[in-house]
FILUM-313117 format. One line per 3 residues: number of its first residue (from 1); for each residue x, y, z of C-alpha. Coordinates in nm, 3 decimals, always signed. Example, Ala and Ser with C-alpha at 12.3 -4.5 7.8 and 13.67 -1.06 7.14 Angstrom:
BEGIN
1) +1.230,-0.450,+0.780 ~ +1.367,-0.106,+0.714
//
This chain:
BEGIN
1) +1.378,-4.489,+1.063 ~ +1.264,-4.734,+1.327 ~ +0.904,-4.770,+1.430
4) +0.812,-4.688,+1.788 ~ +0.776,-5.011,+1.982 ~ +0.573,-5.037,+2.302
7) +0.552,-5.352,+2.511 ~ +0.338,-5.399,+2.822 ~ +0.502,-5.650,+3.054
10) +0.521,-5.800,+3.399 ~ +0.850,-5.873,+3.570 ~ +0.837,-6.254,+3.585
13) +0.636,-6.338,+3.274 ~ +0.844,-6.580,+3.063 ~ +0.674,-6.463,+2.743
16) +0.759,-6.101,+2.826 ~ +1.120,-6.198,+2.879 ~ +1.129,-6.386,+2.548
19) +0.967,-6.097,+2.360 ~ +1.224,-5.854,+2.499 ~ +1.506,-6.096,+2.411
22) +1.378,-6.121,+2.054 ~ +1.361,-5.742,+2.023 ~ +1.702,-5.702,+2.189
25) +1.839,-5.945,+1.930 ~ +1.708,-5.712,+1.660 ~ +1.895,-5.426,+1.833
28) +1.587,-5.205,+1.850 ~ +1.476,-4.970,+2.123 ~ +1.138,-5.021,+2.284
31) +0.934,-4.859,+2.554 ~ +0.854,-5.111,+2.826 ~ +0.546,-5.042,+3.036
34) +0.544,-5.269,+3.342 ~ +0.194,-5.341,+3.471 ~ +0.302,-5.531,+3.784
37) +0.076,-5.413,+4.064 ~ -0.055,-5.117,+3.863 ~ -0.425,-5.167,+3.801
40) -0.457,-4.845,+3.599 ~ -0.180,-4.938,+3.354 ~ -0.316,-5.291,+3.322
43) -0.664,-5.152,+3.250 ~ -0.513,-4.917,+2.990 ~ -0.345,-5.216,+2.825
46) -0.671,-5.413,+2.821 ~ -0.864,-5.121,+2.672 ~ -0.603,-5.068,+2.400
49) -0.549,-5.432,+2.311 ~ -0.872,-5.608,+2.408 ~ -0.653,-5.864,+2.586
52) -0.566,-5.913,+2.951 ~ -0.248,-6.116,+2.907 ~ +0.109,-5.990,+2.881
55) +0.307,-5.911,+2.685 ~ +0.107,-5.686,+2.459 ~ +0.319,-5.538,+2.184
58) +0.270,-5.248,+1.943 ~ +0.499,-5.166,+1.654 ~ +0.406,-4.822,+1.537
61) +0.027,-4.810,+1.528 ~ -0.001,-5.186,+1.471 ~ -0.103,-5.404,+1.765
64) +0.108,-5.713,+1.710 ~ -0.033,-5.905,+2.008 ~ +0.173,-6.123,+2.236
67) +0.502,-6.308,+2.210 ~ +0.362,-6.588,+1.993 ~ +0.240,-6.328,+1.743
70) +0.578,-6.150,+1.746 ~ +0.761,-6.479,+1.699 ~ +0.530,-6.578,+1.411
73) +0.606,-6.248,+1.235 ~ +0.977,-6.310,+1.276 ~ +0.953,-6.670,+1.152
76) +0.755,-6.553,+0.849 ~ +1.027,-6.298,+0.769 ~ +0.788,-6.005,+0.821
79) +0.914,-5.857,+1.148 ~ +1.221,-5.675,+1.018 ~ +1.020,-5.484,+0.758
82) +0.760,-5.392,+1.018 ~ +1.032,-5.257,+1.248 ~ +1.153,-5.023,+0.973
85) +0.818,-4.867,+0.884 ~ +0.814,-4.489,+0.882 ~ +0.533,-4.324,+1.073
//
């Protein structure tokens, strides 16, 4: 079973695009929450993550962080296992 993946993004953020490309390459579904021009969603993201930058990514209940954090997990060979965690 795949973990639920949530990613807060903005439309033109290159790191958001790269994060989605990485996840697309893993052939996993994710819920994208665009915060472009939506102050309430952006505030929700900040409260949940403690960060104001996008993307902010959760895999299951784990806050991964941004693209660099996601990429580091993949490079370390830990991302695939995290994607398969049962909740």
